[in-house]
N, C-alpha and C positions, 0 to 999 in steps of 0.2 A: 660137250655136258664134262666138266674136269673130275677128274676122281679126286677122292681122297683117298690119304696116304693112313695107313694103318697103324704106323707106329705110332702117329700122334695120337690118336685113339687108345693105342694100349698105355703109353705114356702117363694119358690124362687120367684112366681103370686108376693102372698100379699106385698113382700119387694117393687116389681117392682111398682105395680100398690100406694103403700103408697113411694115411692121417687117422680115417678110421681105426683102425688096430691100434693106432696109439691112443687114441683117445678113451679107446674100449678100456683100457688097458688103466689108464688114471681114473675113470671116473664108470664104472658098468653101470650102474642104475641110471644113471641118464644118459648114459649111449643105448642103451635098451631103450626107451621112451622112445629118443629122437627118433631110432629106425626104425620104430612098429610106428610113430607117424606119419616119418617118407614112406614106408611101404604101406602104410593105407593110402596117400593121397596117390601114388603108383597103379596100385591097384584099379582105384578109381577112375583114372584118367585112363588106362588098359582095355576097363571097361565101355568109358564113349565112343575111344575110338573103332573098340572093334562092333560097338550100336550103327555108328557112322558110315564101319564098312556096309552092315546090312546094308541098308540103302541107299549107299552108292555106286554098290556091284552093281553090273546087269547077266548076276550069274537068276538059277534055275530060284523060282520058290519054294522048297522044298532044301537047296542048298543054306537061304538067306534065312530059313527060318531052322537050322541048324547054328547057323553064326550067332542069330537073336541068341541063341537057347543057351548056345556056348560063351558068350559076352555078361547072360546075366547070373549064371549057376555055375560057373567055373571062376568067376574073378569075385 
């Protein structure tokens, strides 16, 4: 399996945050709405991934129940 170069990921993240900062300084109210929308989508997808992990893992029943509770309550 080929390893992913971390510098590419840092370059992408840095470019994203720089663009977001410039956009936030130009139009703060629109930026706030966009950030809230994308955060909501990210949290929703994170919850779905946690729930799928609960049902797909071979862990004990108790651990699975804790993961399920975390995916519903924490997000």
